[in-house]
C-alpha positions as CSV (number, residue, x, y, z in Angstrom):
1,M,0.0,0.0,0.0
2,V,1.1,3.6,-0.6
3,E,0.9,4.4,3.1
4,D,3.2,1.5,3.9
5,D,5.7,2.8,1.4
6,I,5.6,6.3,2.9
7,V,6.1,4.9,6.4
8,E,9.1,2.8,5.2
9,N,10.6,5.9,3.5
10,L,10.1,8.1,6.6
11,T,11.9,5.5,8.8
12,R,14.9,5.9,6.5
13,F,15.0,9.5,7.7
14,G,15.3,8.3,11.3
15,L,11.6,8.3,12.3
16,S,10.3,5.3,14.2
17,E,7.3,3.5,12.7
18,K,4.9,5.1,15.2
19,E,6.3,8.5,14.6
20,A,5.8,8.1,10.9
21,L,2.2,6.9,11.4
22,A,1.5,9.8,13.7
23,Y,3.0,12.3,11.2
24,I,0.8,10.8,8.4
25,T,-2.3,11.1,10.6
26,V,-1.6,14.8,11.2
27,L,-1.0,15.3,7.5
28,Q,-4.2,13.6,6.5
29,N,-6.3,15.5,9.1
30,G,-4.9,18.9,8.5
31,S,-5.5,20.1,12.0
32,T,-6.1,17.4,14.6
33,T,-5.7,16.5,18.3
34,I,-3.7,14.2,20.5
35,R,-6.8,12.0,20.9
36,V,-7.1,11.4,17.2
37,V,-3.5,10.6,16.8
38,S,-3.7,8.1,19.7
39,E,-6.8,6.4,18.2
40,E,-5.6,6.2,14.6
41,T,-2.1,5.0,15.4
42,D,-3.3,2.6,18.2
43,I,-1.0,4.0,20.8
44,S,-1.7,5.3,24.3
45,K,-2.5,9.0,24.8
46,S,0.6,9.5,27.0
47,Y,2.8,7.9,24.3
48,A,1.1,10.1,21.7
49,Y,2.2,13.2,23.6
50,D,5.8,12.0,23.5
51,I,5.7,11.2,19.8
52,V,4.1,14.5,18.7
53,G,6.7,16.3,20.8
54,K,9.5,14.6,18.8
55,L,7.7,15.5,15.5
56,E,7.7,19.1,16.6
57,E,11.4,18.9,17.4
58,R,12.0,17.6,13.9
59,E,10.1,20.6,12.6
60,L,7.5,18.4,10.9
61,I,4.5,19.7,12.8
62,E,3.4,22.7,14.9
63,I,1.7,22.3,18.3
64,D,-0.8,25.0,19.4
65,D,-1.5,24.6,23.1
66,H,-3.2,28.0,23.4
67,V,-6.5,26.4,22.5
68,Q,-8.4,23.5,24.0
69,P,-8.0,20.8,23.0
70,T,-4.4,21.2,21.9
71,Q,-4.2,21.4,18.1
72,L,-1.6,19.7,15.9
73,R,-0.9,21.1,12.5
74,A,1.5,19.7,9.8
75,I,4.1,22.0,8.4
76,P,3.8,21.9,4.6
77,P,5.6,18.7,3.5
78,S,8.1,20.5,1.2
79,E,9.3,22.6,4.3
80,G,9.2,19.6,6.6
81,I,11.3,17.4,4.4
82,N,13.8,20.3,3.9
83,N,14.0,20.5,7.7
84,L,14.8,16.8,7.9
85,V,17.5,17.1,5.2
86,S,19.0,20.0,7.0
87,Q,19.2,18.0,10.2
88,L,20.8,15.1,8.3
89,D,23.4,17.6,7.0
90,T,24.2,18.6,10.5
91,I,24.5,15.0,11.6
92,E,26.8,14.3,8.6
93,T,29.1,17.1,9.7
94,Q,29.2,15.8,13.2
95,L,29.9,12.2,11.9
96,D,32.7,13.5,9.6
97,D,34.4,15.0,12.7
98,L,34.3,11.5,14.3
99,F,35.3,9.6,11.1
100,D,38.9,8.3,11.2
101,S,39.7,8.9,7.5
102,K,43.3,7.9,8.0
103,T,42.3,4.4,9.1
104,Y,39.8,4.3,6.2
105,E,42.5,5.2,3.7
106,Q,44.7,2.4,5.1
107,Q,42.1,-0.3,4.4
108,K,43.7,-2.5,1.8
109,F,41.4,-5.5,1.5
110,S,37.7,-6.2,1.6
111,I,35.1,-8.8,0.6
112,I,32.1,-7.6,-1.5
113,K,29.2,-10.0,-1.2
114,S,26.3,-8.5,-3.2
115,R,26.1,-8.2,-7.0
116,R,24.8,-4.6,-6.8
117,T,27.7,-3.6,-4.6
118,I,30.3,-5.3,-6.8
119,L,29.0,-3.4,-9.9
120,T,28.8,-0.1,-7.9
121,Q,32.4,-0.6,-6.8
122,L,33.5,-1.3,-10.3
123,V,32.0,2.0,-11.5
124,D,33.5,3.9,-8.6
125,L,37.0,2.6,-9.3
126,I,36.7,3.3,-13.0
127,D,35.5,6.9,-12.2
128,A,38.6,7.3,-9.9
129,A,41.1,6.1,-12.5
130,T,43.6,8.7,-13.6
131,E,46.1,6.7,-15.7
132,E,44.9,3.3,-16.7
133,I,42.1,0.8,-16.5
134,I,42.4,-2.9,-17.2
135,L,39.0,-4.7,-17.3
136,A,37.6,-8.1,-18.0
137,L,33.8,-8.2,-17.8
138,P,30.9,-10.4,-19.2
139,A,29.2,-9.0,-22.2
140,S,25.7,-8.9,-20.5
141,T,27.0,-6.5,-17.8
142,L,29.0,-4.2,-20.0
143,H,26.2,-1.6,-20.1
144,R,26.7,-1.1,-16.3
145,V,30.1,0.5,-16.8
146,E,30.0,1.9,-20.3
147,D,29.3,5.5,-19.3
148,S,32.2,5.4,-16.8
149,L,34.5,3.9,-19.4
150,Q,33.5,6.6,-21.9
151,A,34.2,9.3,-19.3
152,A,37.6,7.8,-18.6
153,Q,38.5,7.9,-22.3
154,D,37.4,11.5,-22.4
155,R,39.9,12.4,-19.7
156,G,42.7,10.5,-21.4
157,V,42.8,7.3,-19.3
158,F,44.3,4.3,-21.1
159,C,41.9,1.3,-21.1
160,M,42.3,-2.3,-22.1
161,L,38.9,-4.1,-22.2
162,L,38.2,-7.8,-22.5
163,V,34.6,-8.6,-23.0
164,T,34.0,-12.2,-22.0
165,E,31.1,-14.6,-22.7
166,Y,30.6,-12.7,-25.9
167,E,28.4,-14.1,-28.6
168,G,28.0,-10.9,-30.6
169,E,24.7,-10.1,-28.7
170,V,25.7,-6.7,-27.6
171,Q,27.1,-3.7,-29.4
172,I,30.5,-2.6,-28.1
173,A,31.1,1.1,-28.6
174,D,34.5,1.9,-30.1
175,S,34.9,4.9,-27.8
176,I,35.0,3.2,-24.4
177,A,38.6,1.7,-24.6
178,N,41.9,2.1,-26.4
179,V,41.9,-1.6,-27.3
180,V,39.0,-4.1,-27.1
181,Q,39.1,-7.9,-27.3
182,T,36.2,-10.3,-27.1
183,W,36.2,-13.9,-25.9
184,N,33.2,-16.3,-26.0
185,A,34.3,-18.2,-22.9
186,P,33.8,-17.2,-19.2
187,A,36.7,-15.6,-17.2
188,P,37.0,-14.0,-13.9
189,V,35.8,-10.4,-13.6
190,T,39.0,-8.4,-13.2
191,L,39.6,-4.7,-12.8
192,T,42.8,-2.9,-12.0
193,I,43.3,0.9,-12.0
194,D,46.5,2.9,-11.8
195,R,48.5,0.0,-10.4
196,S,46.9,0.8,-7.1
197,D,43.4,-0.8,-6.7
198,G,41.8,-3.9,-8.0
199,I,38.8,-6.2,-7.9
200,V,38.5,-9.8,-8.8
201,S,35.5,-12.1,-8.7
202,S,33.9,-15.0,-10.6
203,A,31.7,-14.0,-13.5
204,E,28.7,-15.6,-11.6
205,A,29.0,-12.9,-8.9
206,V,28.0,-10.2,-11.3
207,L,25.6,-12.2,-13.5
208,N,23.4,-13.7,-10.8
209,S,22.0,-11.6,-7.9
210,N,21.3,-14.8,-5.9
211,S,24.8,-16.1,-6.3
212,D,26.8,-17.0,-3.2
213,E,30.0,-15.9,-5.0
214,Y,31.7,-12.7,-3.9
215,A,34.4,-10.2,-5.1
216,I,37.6,-9.3,-3.4
217,Y,38.9,-5.7,-3.4
218,H,42.6,-5.1,-3.0
219,A,44.6,-1.9,-2.6
220,E,48.0,-3.6,-2.1
221,E,50.3,-2.7,-5.0
222,H,51.9,-6.1,-5.4
223,I,48.6,-7.9,-5.4
224,V,47.1,-5.5,-7.9
225,S,50.2,-6.1,-10.0
226,S,49.6,-9.9,-9.8
227,L,46.0,-9.4,-10.9
228,F,47.3,-7.6,-14.0
229,D,49.9,-10.3,-14.6
230,S,47.3,-13.0,-14.4
231,F,45.0,-11.1,-16.8
232,I,47.7,-10.4,-19.4
233,A,49.2,-13.9,-19.3
234,N,46.1,-16.1,-19.0
235,Y,43.1,-14.3,-20.5
236,W,44.1,-11.4,-22.7
237,P,45.8,-13.7,-25.3
238,M,42.6,-15.7,-25.6
239,G,40.6,-12.8,-26.9
240,E,39.9,-11.8,-30.5
241,Q,40.9,-8.2,-31.1
242,S,37.9,-6.2,-32.2
243,Y,39.0,-2.6,-31.9
244,V,42.1,-0.5,-31.6
245,A,42.0,3.3,-31.2
246,E,44.0,5.4,-33.6
247,A,47.4,6.7,-32.3
248,G,47.1,10.0,-30.6
249,P,48.8,13.2,-31.7
250,L,52.4,13.8,-30.7
251,P,54.3,15.2,-28.8
252,R,52.6,13.8,-25.7
253,T,53.8,13.0,-22.2
254,F,52.8,9.9,-20.3
255,T,53.0,8.9,-16.7
256,S,51.7,5.5,-17.5
257,F,54.5,3.4,-19.2
258,R,51.9,1.0,-20.5
259,H,50.1,3.8,-22.3
260,A,53.3,5.0,-23.8
261,V,54.1,1.5,-25.0
262,F,50.7,1.2,-26.6
263,E,51.0,4.6,-28.5
264,A,54.6,3.9,-29.6
265,T,53.6,0.5,-30.9
266,L,50.9,2.0,-33.1
267,Y,53.3,4.5,-34.6
268,L,56.0,1.8,-35.3
269,M,53.4,-0.5,-36.8
270,D,52.5,2.4,-39.1
271,G,56.1,2.7,-40.2
272,Q,56.7,6.0,-38.4
273,Q,59.8,6.8,-36.4
274,V,59.3,7.8,-32.8
275,T,61.7,9.6,-30.5
276,T,61.4,9.9,-26.8
277,E,62.5,12.2,-24.0
278,I,62.4,9.9,-21.0
279,E,63.4,9.9,-17.4
280,I,65.3,6.7,-16.5
281,R,67.5,5.1,-13.8
282,P,69.2,1.7,-13.6
283,T,66.7,-1.1,-12.7
284,Q,66.5,-2.2,-9.1
285,S,68.3,0.9,-7.9
286,E,67.5,4.0,-5.9
287,D,69.5,6.3,-8.2
288,T,68.2,9.7,-9.2
289,F,66.2,9.7,-12.5
290,E,68.0,11.3,-15.4
291,T,66.4,12.6,-18.6
292,I,67.7,11.2,-21.9
293,T,66.7,11.6,-25.5
294,G,66.7,8.8,-28.0
295,T,64.9,6.9,-30.8
296,I,62.6,4.0,-30.0
297,T,63.7,1.3,-32.4
298,N,61.7,-1.6,-31.1
299,V,58.8,-2.4,-28.6
300,K,58.1,-5.6,-26.7
301,Q,54.5,-5.8,-25.8
302,S,51.3,-7.9,-25.7
303,L,48.8,-5.1,-25.5
304,V,47.8,-4.9,-29.2
305,R,48.2,-7.5,-31.9
306,P,50.4,-8.6,-33.4
307,F,52.1,-9.2,-30.0
308,S,55.9,-8.8,-30.0
309,N,56.7,-9.9,-26.4
310,D,59.1,-12.7,-25.5
311,F,57.2,-13.5,-22.3
312,P,53.6,-12.8,-21.2
313,T,54.1,-9.6,-19.1
314,Q,56.9,-8.0,-21.0
315,E,56.5,-4.3,-21.9
316,S,59.7,-2.5,-22.9
317,F,61.4,-0.2,-25.3
318,V,64.6,-0.6,-27.2
319,I,66.1,2.9,-27.3
320,E,69.0,4.1,-29.4
321,T,71.0,7.2,-28.7
322,A,74.0,8.7,-30.4
323,T,76.3,6.6,-28.2
324,D,74.3,3.5,-26.9
325,T,71.4,1.1,-27.3
326,F,69.6,-0.2,-24.3
327,T,66.2,-1.5,-23.0
328,V,63.8,0.4,-20.8
329,G,60.9,-1.0,-18.8
330,G,58.2,0.5,-16.6
331,Y,57.8,0.9,-12.9
332,R,60.0,-1.6,-11.0
333,A,61.4,-3.1,-14.1
334,F,63.8,-5.9,-13.5
335,L,64.9,-7.5,-16.8
336,E,65.5,-4.3,-18.7
337,D,68.6,-2.1,-18.4
338,F,66.6,0.9,-17.1
339,E,63.4,1.7,-15.3
340,A,61.3,4.6,-16.7
341,R,59.2,7.3,-15.1
342,D,57.7,10.1,-17.2
343,I,57.9,9.5,-21.0
344,T,57.4,12.0,-23.8
345,L,56.9,10.7,-27.2
346,K,57.7,12.8,-30.3
347,S,57.5,12.2,-34.0
348,T,60.7,13.0,-36.0
349,S,59.1,16.2,-37.2
350,D,59.0,17.4,-33.6
351,V,62.7,16.9,-33.0
């Protein structure tokens, strides 16, 4: 019934069920008395006095005790609800003062049990991404994240998207990722952003609201890195490449090494020479980064086909300078000669 829905909604604002019923009684009667409230809500008269007092404190009704019997009048609902919201804002400020945000930020692991919450968390993380998004998701749930993926592309975030359990039944917009692959088999739902946060779950956890499956959220850098390694080694190669974005204009500076590798690969595949101004230091060292300029002569990668990597997670440049040729990897590289930080790609015409 409509009244039951109203009562339920009012309880979400902090009213008890009896307070909500009493408020509805006053609303429906316009101007009424304690006796009427007591009778229509099936509560004692003394309890009714207590309840209407609380409704007055919440600025939902007015009590006129200058007449006999005492009259109760509802404040117009638009004003009454605004009063409730204002009170909630005050409570929010007080709770924020108590909230230990430092402890919250340090939370590195959580289990997400409901399908709705998993999908919400996926969207929230995609919206928070600033450098890169790596995502594997079943085709039937792709629409839940499309707007967020589009917004991420609009702000220049690099995205690799693997659409699983794909039978051609959904349209995949070209504008939601830099590279899209499809695979008709099931695979774990996997999301990593910015090498900092990740979610992994079975596909069943997002396909079936009654599933007992759950997702795991991580904000541990080494675990998020492992999620990506598993994705790129075990699932990404199984996909069929369906879309690759055009190479962006140069010069351009990247803080995501993976994004720089992707863009350089596209230029080299097109037969164009790419130079780079890149901050590097010897791998596995704490040396100061130094800026060098050179030409990218080769790329090892498995981001876009045809792959050129020698092992599944390899992403590296071969750079030639006037005096040397060496290999450069990304953050915490270990096989390459150097580890890179910021990378600026330039075409030969920019040099």
